[in-house]
N, C-alpha and C positions, 0 to 999 in steps of 0.2 A: 481613513483607517490607518492606525499606527503600524509600523513595522520596524524591524531592526536591520540596519544596513551598515556593514563594516564599522561597527562600534558606535553608531549613532542611532537614535530613535527619530524616525522621520515619517511624515505622511506619505502614503503610497504615490500620490500625484507628484511627489518630488524625487522619486527614484529615477536614476539615470545610469545606464551601463554602456560602456564603450562598445561600438561595433567590432572592435578588435579583440574583445573577450573571446577566448576559444570555446566558451560555452555557446556563444552565438555562431561563431564561424564553423565549428566542428562538432558541436553537440557534446563538448567535454564538460559535463557537470552532473551532479547527482543530488538527490533530495530524499527527504523522509517526510511522511505525513503522519500526524498523530493528533490526539485531542487531550484535553485535561478533564479530570474529575475532581470537583471541589478544589480546583486550583493546582492539582498535582498531576504529573504525567504518569502514564502507566506503561510498563515494559520499556522504560526509557533506556536502560543499559543495553537491551537487545537492539533497539533502534540505532543507538550510537555505535554498537559493534558492527552492524551491517553497513552503516555509513562509512566507518573507518576502513572496512575491507575494500569498499569501492574507491575511497580516496587513495589508499595505498596502491591499488592497481593502476590508477590514473596519475600517480605521482603528484598528487595535490596535497599541500601541507595546510592543515586546518589551524588557523591562528588562535583559536579559542578552546578552552577546556570544556569537558562535558558539564562541569559544575557551572561555569560561566554561562553556557547556553541555556542551562536549566533556569538560571536566574533571569535570563532574558525573557523566557516564556512567562514566568511569574510577573515580571514587570509589564509585559504587553497586556496580560489579563487585567492588571491593576489600572492601566491607562484606559482600558475599555470598560471601566465600571466594576471590575472584580468578578465578572461572569466568566464561565468556562468558554474556551474557544477551540476552533479548528486551526491547526498549525501546519505550515510547510517550512521546513528548514532546508534551504537551498544553497548549495556550494557550487559556484561556477568557476572554471579554471582561472579566469582573470586575463588581463591584456597580455598578448604575446605576439602581436603583429600577424601578418599573412604569411603562412608557411608553417612547417612542422619542425622548427629548429629546437624548440624547448624540450628538455629532458626532465624538468621538474618545474612545478608551478608553486611558487612560494607566496604569492600575493593574490589569492582567490577573492572573488566577490562572494561575501556571505550575507544572505538575507534570511530573516525569519519573518514570514508572512503570517498574519493572523486574520481570521474572519469569524463572524458569529457562528456558533454551533447550533445549526437548525436541523433537527433530526426527527424522523417519524418515531412513534412509540416502539419500544422493543417488541418483536414478534410481528411487525408489519411485513407482509409477504411481498415477494416480487415474482415475476415470471422470467423465463429465460428462453433463449433461442440459440441454436447452433449457428456459428458464423461461417460465412464463405471464406473470409480472410483467414489465412493459415498463420498460426503463431510462428513468428520468425525465430531464428536461433540467436542466442546471446552473442554479443561482440567478444566475450571472453568466457572462461570456463563457467563462471557463475553469473547469472543475470542480476544486474543491479537496477535500482530505481533511478534511472538516468535520463538525461535529456534526449536520448534516442527513443522517442516515443511515437514515431510516425505509425508504427504497426498498430498500436492501440487506437490512434486517432482514425485511421482508415477503417478499423473494425467498428468504432463508435458510429461512423456514418451509416452503418447497416441497421442500427436500432433507432426507433423514433424518440425514445426517452430513456436515458440511463436511470432515471428515478424509478421507473416502473419495470424496466426490462434489462436484464444482464445478458450480455453476449458471451457464449462459451466457445473458446478456441479449441481446436485440435492442432497438433504440430505437424510437421512435414511427413511424419510416419503414420499419421492418422490416429495417434493416441491423444486422449483427453489431456488438455493442458491446464488452462486457467480461464477466469473471466477477464473482461476488459479491465476491470478495476478490483478484482477479487481473486481469492483462491477458492477452489471447489471441493466440497465434501459430499458424500452420499452414503446412505445406509441401506443394507439389504440383510434381512433376517437377523437384525441386531448387531451386525458387524459394520464398522465405519471404514470407509475407504477415501483415499485422496491420491491424486497423481504425485509421483515422486519427483524430486528435483531433477532427475535424469531426463525428464521430458522438456527441460529448458525453461521451467517456470520461475517466477520470482520466489525467493525464500521468504514468504510473507511472515511478518512478526506474529500476527494473530494465529495464522496457520501453525507456526512453530509452537506457540504456547498451547494451543489445543492438543497438539500431539504429546504434550507433557501431562495433560489433565486426564486424557482417556486413551484407551488402546485404539490405534488407527493402523490400518493396513495400507502401506504405500506401495505404488507400483505403476506399471504402464498398462493402461486400460483403454478399451475401445469405447465408442459412444454407446454401444449396446449395453455395456455394463451399467452405465448411468441410467439408461432408459428402463432397465429391469429393476431399478432400485425402488424401495418403499418411500424413502425420504431423500431430500437433497437440500443442501444449504450452502451459502457462500460466506466468506469472512473478509472483513476489512478492519483496519485499526480505528476507523471512525465510527462505522455502524455496527461493529462487533460481529454478530452472527445473524444472517438474514435467511429466513426459510424461503425456499422456492416452491411455489404451488404448481406451476406448469412449465414444462420444457417442450416447446412446440406441441406435439400431440400427446405427450406423456404427462399424466397428472400424478402428483405426489401428495403426501399428507400435509405438507406446508407446516404452519405453526401448530397444528394438532399432533405432529409427529412426536412420539415419546423420546426418540434419540435426540432430536433437536432440542426439546425442552430440557432434557437432562444436561446436554452439553452447554447450553446457554446458561442454565442455572449454575453450573460449576464455574463457568467463565466469570459470571457476575460475582460469585463468591470469592474468586481469586482476586478480582479488582478490590473488593472490600477489604480483603486480608492485607493486600499490599498497601492500601491507603491508610490502614490502621497502624502501620508500623511507625 
């Protein structure tokens, strides 16, 4: 499998990173995951803006422009036969030795991974379960998509298969937070709800986009608010909007839900509109 590594296109088996990279030693690295549609990225500027906020907070200097990285994505698709792919843009702080002497990281390791885009059909349902693992608090004011991922991994151990079941976090105050790999929405009596960023969740790109397409009430909610809902769905940049059929003992409308159908239809329309530009 081809990937981009610090300016070169290499096969993944040839990737090598120093153990003195602070992404390895101290978890100082960030990433974005996204996909292409007919060779084009969707919501690219939003992904890059979130990445840049994280890089600025961690004093990491990205040596490539947004346009250059977009060209990398197109090139990787071409090298894999011109099909669409699943991408992870990873920026690790780079070599800096043992210790915390660095105040700026000017030579990060930049890798763009690509793998085949293998997805279930739109509307495929999942179930969900409340996690025993509590959502940890972010390392800084805003949660970044960072190498600090142990909380998600410990939570993942609770579910037998992320393909079929999403785990739902609550935070240390007992408020609904997010999924292991997703943001959470639910609908009651025609109103759509989602946890606010104040709960410590990731500012998901798909979440953010949906909030521009439809009216959404953001806030701090208990588990009971979700369990009383008519519909529930989760969002990711790869699988878009996934209807939830069952949350433990609570059953929702799943892909038959009119709110889910409306929101997903508007989301797909927005993709088509952007790709047509």
